[in-house]
VODREN-502422 format. One record per residue (C-alpha): x, y, z; residue number from 0. Coordinates in nm, 3 decimals, decimal comma, always signed. Layout:
<recs>
+---------+---------+---------+-----+
!      xx !      yy !      zz ! seq !
+---------+---------+---------+-----+
!       X !       Y !       Z ! NUM !
...
+---------+---------+---------+-----+
</recs>
This chain:
<recs>
+---------+---------+---------+-----+
!      xx !      yy !      zz ! seq !
+---------+---------+---------+-----+
!  -0,077 !  +3,202 !  +3,128 !   0 !
!  +0,186 !  +3,134 !  +2,862 !   1 !
!  +0,204 !  +2,769 !  +2,968 !   2 !
!  -0,173 !  +2,744 !  +2,939 !   3 !
!  -0,176 !  +2,874 !  +2,580 !   4 !
!  +0,120 !  +2,660 !  +2,490 !   5 !
!  -0,056 !  +2,351 !  +2,621 !   6 !
!  -0,378 !  +2,446 !  +2,440 !   7 !
!  -0,186 !  +2,498 !  +2,116 !   8 !
!  -0,023 !  +2,155 !  +2,142 !   9 !
!  -0,361 !  +1,992 !  +2,202 !  10 !
!  -0,501 !  +2,156 !  +1,888 !  11 !
!  -0,198 !  +2,042 !  +1,691 !  12 !
!  -0,251 !  +1,691 !  +1,817 !  13 !
!  -0,613 !  +1,688 !  +1,703 !  14 !
!  -0,510 !  +1,824 !  +1,364 !  15 !
!  -0,250 !  +1,553 !  +1,326 !  16 !
!  -0,499 !  +1,281 !  +1,420 !  17 !
!  -0,750 !  +1,419 !  +1,173 !  18 !
!  -0,490 !  +1,420 !  +0,898 !  19 !
!  -0,388 !  +1,064 !  +0,974 !  20 !
!  -0,745 !  +0,938 !  +0,986 !  21 !
!  -0,818 !  +1,084 !  +0,641 !  22 !
!  -0,532 !  +0,902 !  +0,474 !  23 !
!  -0,590 !  +0,583 !  +0,283 !  24 !
!  -0,395 !  +0,262 !  +0,278 !  25 !
!  -0,034 !  +0,342 !  +0,175 !  26 !
!  +0,116 !  +0,232 !  -0,155 !  27 !
!  +0,197 !  -0,140 !  -0,130 !  28 !
!  +0,341 !  -0,217 !  -0,473 !  29 !
!  +0,641 !  -0,450 !  -0,451 !  30 !
!  +0,580 !  -0,568 !  -0,095 !  31 !
!  +0,532 !  -0,934 !  -0,008 !  32 !
!  +0,175 !  -1,064 !  +0,032 !  33 !
!  +0,229 !  -1,093 !  +0,408 !  34 !
!  +0,344 !  -0,732 !  +0,435 !  35 !
!  +0,056 !  -0,614 !  +0,217 !  36 !
!  -0,195 !  -0,807 !  +0,424 !  37 !
!  -0,057 !  -0,662 !  +0,746 !  38 !
!  -0,085 !  -0,306 !  +0,612 !  39 !
!  -0,433 !  -0,363 !  +0,468 !  40 !
!  -0,558 !  -0,497 !  +0,801 !  41 !
!  -0,401 !  -0,206 !  +0,990 !  42 !
!  -0,604 !  +0,030 !  +0,772 !  43 !
!  -0,931 !  -0,160 !  +0,826 !  44 !
!  -0,931 !  -0,386 !  +0,522 !  45 !
!  -1,056 !  -0,745 !  +0,513 !  46 !
!  -1,073 !  -1,024 !  +0,259 !  47 !
!  -1,422 !  -1,065 !  +0,115 !  48 !
!  -1,606 !  -1,186 !  -0,191 !  49 !
!  -1,957 !  -1,071 !  -0,111 !  50 !
!  -2,309 !  -1,180 !  -0,197 !  51 !
!  -2,486 !  -1,118 !  -0,528 !  52 !
!  -2,614 !  -0,761 !  -0,549 !  53 !
!  -2,830 !  -0,547 !  -0,774 !  54 !
!  -2,737 !  -0,202 !  -0,903 !  55 !
!  -2,953 !  +0,000 !  -1,141 !  56 !
!  -3,161 !  -0,305 !  -1,226 !  57 !
!  -2,865 !  -0,532 !  -1,303 !  58 !
!  -2,740 !  -0,825 !  -1,092 !  59 !
!  -2,371 !  -0,885 !  -1,020 !  60 !
!  -2,226 !  -1,208 !  -0,883 !  61 !
!  -1,892 !  -1,174 !  -0,700 !  62 !
!  -1,677 !  -1,487 !  -0,720 !  63 !
!  -1,322 !  -1,618 !  -0,708 !  64 !
!  -1,243 !  -1,633 !  -1,078 !  65 !
!  -0,871 !  -1,690 !  -1,122 !  66 !
!  -0,910 !  -1,728 !  -1,501 !  67 !
!  -1,064 !  -1,384 !  -1,538 !  68 !
!  -0,963 !  -1,183 !  -1,847 !  69 !
!  -1,179 !  -0,918 !  -2,010 !  70 !
!  -1,152 !  -0,639 !  -2,265 !  71 !
!  -1,361 !  -0,327 !  -2,220 !  72 !
!  -1,361 !  +0,036 !  -2,114 !  73 !
!  -1,188 !  +0,169 !  -1,803 !  74 !
!  -1,270 !  +0,488 !  -1,616 !  75 !
!  -1,104 !  +0,643 !  -1,309 !  76 !
!  -1,214 !  +0,801 !  -0,982 !  77 !
!  -1,048 !  +1,062 !  -0,765 !  78 !
!  -1,129 !  +1,353 !  -0,532 !  79 !
!  -1,498 !  +1,276 !  -0,479 !  80 !
!  -1,410 !  +0,940 !  -0,322 !  81 !
!  -1,071 !  +1,019 !  -0,169 !  82 !
!  -1,041 !  +0,899 !  +0,196 !  83 !
!  -1,382 !  +0,730 !  +0,186 !  84 !
!  -1,421 !  +0,364 !  +0,274 !  85 !
!  -1,377 !  +0,107 !  +0,001 !  86 !
!  -1,593 !  -0,204 !  -0,028 !  87 !
!  -1,347 !  -0,414 !  +0,176 !  88 !
!  -1,304 !  -0,157 !  +0,456 !  89 !
!  -0,987 !  +0,025 !  +0,350 !  90 !
!  -0,983 !  +0,398 !  +0,289 !  91 !
!  -0,951 !  +0,494 !  -0,075 !  92 !
!  -0,636 !  +0,683 !  -0,165 !  93 !
!  -0,646 !  +0,822 !  -0,518 !  94 !
!  -0,265 !  +0,849 !  -0,518 !  95 !
!  -0,200 !  +0,475 !  -0,480 !  96 !
!  -0,235 !  +0,195 !  -0,732 !  97 !
!  -0,577 !  +0,047 !  -0,665 !  98 !
!  -0,895 !  -0,021 !  -0,860 !  99 !
!  -1,264 !  -0,101 !  -0,831 ! 100 !
!  -1,415 !  -0,408 !  -0,997 ! 101 !
!  -1,771 !  -0,537 !  -0,990 ! 102 !
!  -1,711 !  -0,905 !  -0,908 ! 103 !
!  -1,347 !  -0,996 !  -0,835 ! 104 !
!  -1,241 !  -1,088 !  -0,478 ! 105 !
!  -1,134 !  -0,803 !  -0,251 ! 106 !
!  -0,843 !  -0,765 !  -0,244 ! 107 !
!  -0,705 !  -0,926 !  -0,558 ! 108 !
!  -0,427 !  -0,836 !  -0,800 ! 109 !
!  -0,485 !  -0,751 !  -1,166 ! 110 !
!  -0,282 !  -0,639 !  -1,463 ! 111 !
!  -0,445 !  -0,362 !  -1,665 ! 112 !
!  -0,317 !  -0,290 !  -2,016 ! 113 !
!  -0,418 !  +0,027 !  -2,199 ! 114 !
!  -0,486 !  -0,106 !  -2,548 ! 115 !
!  -0,463 !  +0,243 !  -2,697 ! 116 !
!  -0,099 !  +0,305 !  -2,599 ! 117 !
!  +0,033 !  -0,034 !  -2,478 ! 118 !
!  +0,104 !  +0,075 !  -2,121 ! 119 !
!  +0,052 !  -0,190 !  -1,854 ! 120 !
!  +0,013 !  -0,164 !  -1,477 ! 121 !
!  -0,037 !  -0,399 !  -1,181 ! 122 !
!  -0,312 !  -0,285 !  -0,943 ! 123 !
!  -0,480 !  -0,405 !  -0,623 ! 124 !
!  -0,858 !  -0,434 !  -0,646 ! 125 !
!  -1,013 !  -0,321 !  -0,317 ! 126 !
!  -1,344 !  -0,162 !  -0,417 ! 127 !
!  -1,667 !  -0,226 !  -0,611 ! 128 !
!  -1,776 !  -0,057 !  -0,934 ! 129 !
!  -1,802 !  +0,090 !  -1,191 ! 130 !
!  -2,167 !  +0,065 !  -1,297 ! 131 !
!  -2,201 !  +0,327 !  -1,569 ! 132 !
!  -2,199 !  +0,254 !  -1,942 ! 133 !
!  -2,079 !  -0,107 !  -1,901 ! 134 !
!  -1,728 !  -0,003 !  -1,798 ! 135 !
!  -1,536 !  -0,299 !  -1,658 ! 136 !
!  -1,294 !  -0,133 !  -1,414 ! 137 !
!  -1,254 !  +0,196 !  -1,227 ! 138 !
!  -0,891 !  +0,288 !  -1,159 ! 139 !
!  -0,736 !  +0,528 !  -0,909 ! 140 !
!  -0,631 !  +0,871 !  -1,029 ! 141 !
!  -0,263 !  +0,776 !  -1,002 ! 142 !
!  -0,324 !  +0,457 !  -1,199 ! 143 !
!  -0,500 !  +0,651 !  -1,475 ! 144 !
!  -0,208 !  +0,894 !  -1,490 ! 145 !
!  +0,045 !  +0,613 !  -1,531 ! 146 !
!  -0,170 !  +0,437 !  -1,790 ! 147 !
!  -0,191 !  +0,764 !  -1,982 ! 148 !
!  -0,564 !  +0,836 !  -1,993 ! 149 !
!  -0,638 !  +1,065 !  -1,699 ! 150 !
!  -0,710 !  +1,369 !  -1,915 ! 151 !
!  -0,915 !  +1,161 !  -2,159 ! 152 !
!  -1,128 !  +1,005 !  -1,884 ! 153 !
!  -1,182 !  +0,659 !  -2,033 ! 154 !
!  -0,981 !  +0,415 !  -2,242 ! 155 !
!  -1,003 !  +0,063 !  -2,380 ! 156 !
!  -0,818 !  -0,189 !  -2,164 ! 157 !
!  -0,756 !  -0,554 !  -2,106 ! 158 !
!  -0,796 !  -0,659 !  -1,740 ! 159 !
!  -0,637 !  -0,988 !  -1,631 ! 160 !
!  -0,630 !  -1,129 !  -1,282 ! 161 !
!  -0,287 !  -1,244 !  -1,163 ! 162 !
!  -0,387 !  -1,577 !  -1,008 ! 163 !
!  -0,078 !  -1,666 !  -0,808 ! 164 !
!  -0,041 !  -1,317 !  -0,665 ! 165 !
!  -0,412 !  -1,298 !  -0,582 ! 166 !
!  -0,414 !  -1,640 !  -0,415 ! 167 !
!  -0,105 !  -1,549 !  -0,212 ! 168 !
!  -0,264 !  -1,224 !  -0,094 ! 169 !
!  -0,582 !  -1,410 !  +0,000 ! 170 !
!  -0,379 !  -1,663 !  +0,200 ! 171 !
!  -0,194 !  -1,386 !  +0,380 ! 172 !
!  -0,517 !  -1,200 !  +0,458 ! 173 !
!  -0,666 !  -1,519 !  +0,604 ! 174 !
!  -0,350 !  -1,603 !  +0,800 ! 175 !
!  -0,244 !  -1,898 !  +0,585 ! 176 !
!  +0,117 !  -1,962 !  +0,483 ! 177 !
!  +0,208 !  -1,941 !  +0,116 ! 178 !
!  +0,526 !  -1,853 !  -0,070 ! 179 !
!  +0,511 !  -1,704 !  -0,416 ! 180 !
!  +0,655 !  -1,446 !  -0,654 ! 181 !
!  +0,467 !  -1,120 !  -0,618 ! 182 !
!  +0,475 !  -0,817 !  -0,848 ! 183 !
!  +0,809 !  -0,925 !  -0,997 ! 184 !
!  +0,968 !  -0,950 !  -0,652 ! 185 !
!  +1,061 !  -1,288 !  -0,506 ! 186 !
!  +0,928 !  -1,340 !  -0,156 ! 187 !
!  +1,163 !  -1,519 !  +0,081 ! 188 !
!  +1,100 !  -1,657 !  +0,428 ! 189 !
!  +1,347 !  -1,671 !  +0,715 ! 190 !
!  +1,321 !  -1,942 !  +0,978 ! 191 !
!  +1,615 !  -1,834 !  +1,193 ! 192 !
!  +1,463 !  -1,738 !  +1,527 ! 193 !
!  +1,771 !  -1,532 !  +1,610 ! 194 !
!  +1,744 !  -1,316 !  +1,298 ! 195 !
!  +1,609 !  -0,963 !  +1,346 ! 196 !
!  +1,526 !  -0,694 !  +1,094 ! 197 !
!  +1,578 !  -0,318 !  +1,089 ! 198 !
!  +1,471 !  -0,043 !  +0,855 ! 199 !
!  +1,782 !  +0,161 !  +0,786 ! 200 !
!  +1,677 !  +0,509 !  +0,677 ! 201 !
!  +2,021 !  +0,663 !  +0,633 ! 202 !
!  +2,390 !  +0,662 !  +0,714 ! 203 !
!  +2,578 !  +0,985 !  +0,787 ! 204 !
!  +2,931 !  +1,094 !  +0,864 ! 205 !
!  +2,790 !  +1,380 !  +1,076 ! 206 !
!  +2,608 !  +1,295 !  +1,397 ! 207 !
!  +2,377 !  +1,599 !  +1,389 ! 208 !
!  +2,232 !  +1,493 !  +1,052 ! 209 !
!  +2,162 !  +1,148 !  +1,187 ! 210 !
!  +2,002 !  +1,288 !  +1,503 ! 211 !
!  +1,777 !  +1,514 !  +1,297 ! 212 !
!  +1,648 !  +1,228 !  +1,081 ! 213 !
!  +1,613 !  +1,004 !  +1,385 ! 214 !
!  +1,388 !  +1,261 !  +1,555 ! 215 !
!  +1,167 !  +1,294 !  +1,247 ! 216 !
!  +1,126 !  +0,918 !  +1,204 ! 217 !
!  +1,030 !  +0,846 !  +1,564 ! 218 !
!  +0,665 !  +0,883 !  +1,457 ! 219 !
!  +0,699 !  +0,548 !  +1,278 ! 220 !
!  +0,816 !  +0,352 !  +1,582 ! 221 !
!  +1,128 !  +0,290 !  +1,784 ! 222 !
!  +1,422 !  +0,459 !  +1,610 ! 223 !
!  +1,785 !  +0,486 !  +1,712 ! 224 !
!  +2,120 !  +0,611 !  +1,587 ! 225 !
!  +2,383 !  +0,335 !  +1,566 ! 226 !
!  +2,752 !  +0,422 !  +1,546 ! 227 !
!  +2,970 !  +0,213 !  +1,314 ! 228 !
!  +3,321 !  +0,244 !  +1,177 ! 229 !
!  +3,410 !  +0,203 !  +0,811 ! 230 !
!  +3,782 !  +0,208 !  +0,729 ! 231 !
!  +3,839 !  +0,372 !  +1,065 ! 232 !
!  +3,590 !  +0,655 !  +1,005 ! 233 !
!  +3,273 !  +0,685 !  +1,214 ! 234 !
!  +2,932 !  +0,663 !  +1,048 ! 235 !
!  +2,595 !  +0,713 !  +1,212 ! 236 !
!  +2,316 !  +0,486 !  +1,093 ! 237 !
!  +1,951 !  +0,572 !  +1,158 ! 238 !
!  +1,745 !  +0,257 !  +1,206 ! 239 !
!  +1,394 !  +0,165 !  +1,310 ! 240 !
!  +1,331 !  -0,165 !  +1,486 ! 241 !
!  +1,420 !  -0,430 !  +1,562 ! 242 !
!  +1,143 !  -0,640 !  +1,406 ! 243 !
!  +1,104 !  -1,012 !  +1,461 ! 244 !
!  +0,953 !  -1,068 !  +1,115 ! 245 !
!  +1,054 !  -0,923 !  +0,781 ! 246 !
!  +0,688 !  -0,854 !  +0,696 ! 247 !
!  +0,667 !  -0,609 !  +0,988 ! 248 !
!  +0,983 !  -0,436 !  +0,871 ! 249 !
!  +0,843 !  -0,408 !  +0,517 ! 250 !
!  +0,534 !  -0,227 !  +0,642 ! 251 !
!  +0,751 !  +0,030 !  +0,823 ! 252 !
!  +0,982 !  +0,055 !  +0,521 ! 253 !
!  +0,684 !  +0,145 !  +0,305 ! 254 !
!  +0,575 !  +0,416 !  +0,550 ! 255 !
!  +0,927 !  +0,564 !  +0,562 ! 256 !
!  +0,954 !  +0,571 !  +0,182 ! 257 !
!  +0,610 !  +0,733 !  +0,153 ! 258 !
!  +0,741 !  +0,996 !  +0,398 ! 259 !
!  +1,012 !  +1,079 !  +0,144 ! 260 !
!  +1,313 !  +0,873 !  +0,257 ! 261 !
!  +1,341 !  +0,684 !  -0,071 ! 262 !
!  +1,678 !  +0,522 !  +0,000 ! 263 !
!  +1,555 !  +0,342 !  +0,311 ! 264 !
!  +1,612 !  -0,034 !  +0,311 ! 265 !
!  +1,580 !  -0,344 !  +0,527 ! 266 !
!  +1,890 !  -0,488 !  +0,695 ! 267 !
!  +1,909 !  -0,826 !  +0,868 ! 268 !
!  +2,125 !  -0,910 !  +1,163 ! 269 !
+---------+---------+---------+-----+
</recs>
């Protein structure tokens, strides 16, 4: 009887875990290469799209690839009411990541938003459509509004500028085309050595039990293992996930591990 209830309890826990995972949006992707971003976006259901002209509240909008786009106007933000719901390009909205909704720009594309009332500036990924009220030009995630300093105010005057090279690189990655660029102030490098593999190193410990504990917790993100190494004759235990054949794959896992709270995780190449 005890085994029956134990099994039933585990099944319920499993369903709860799946429900929690399914309600989460695309993870924070700031600073990742376009290829790594594209891989994560696709894993969470996102696609590249422009879309056909559409009519909302009597007004027509015409989505287009406009890599010269720059506009000054009012920004709003959206949060709990839309959290975990599908965005216009198929992702799930996460109000705690740096994304935005725009009426006509390609999905996804990269923009810089500057709060003209306090000078703060932020790079965001556009992955949704809107806003349509009161001629506002962009709707920003709750986290974005917090960082730009207008969450409590609700709206603010901003300048929105598309980042053309970053947006083109993300488009190319989403469509499976090769392109190398500088993205979000991070230089993207490619590695052609077929023998090179990548790991996500989550930690290094002098005590084996600490390494084993972290290793067990990170197994949810893929194949993890404790590697023993010696530094100046002393043993250290490194917790790594992988190996990965491509750095972009490792970057996706790195982002998941950091979102989990292991902020010192990094990619190592061997």
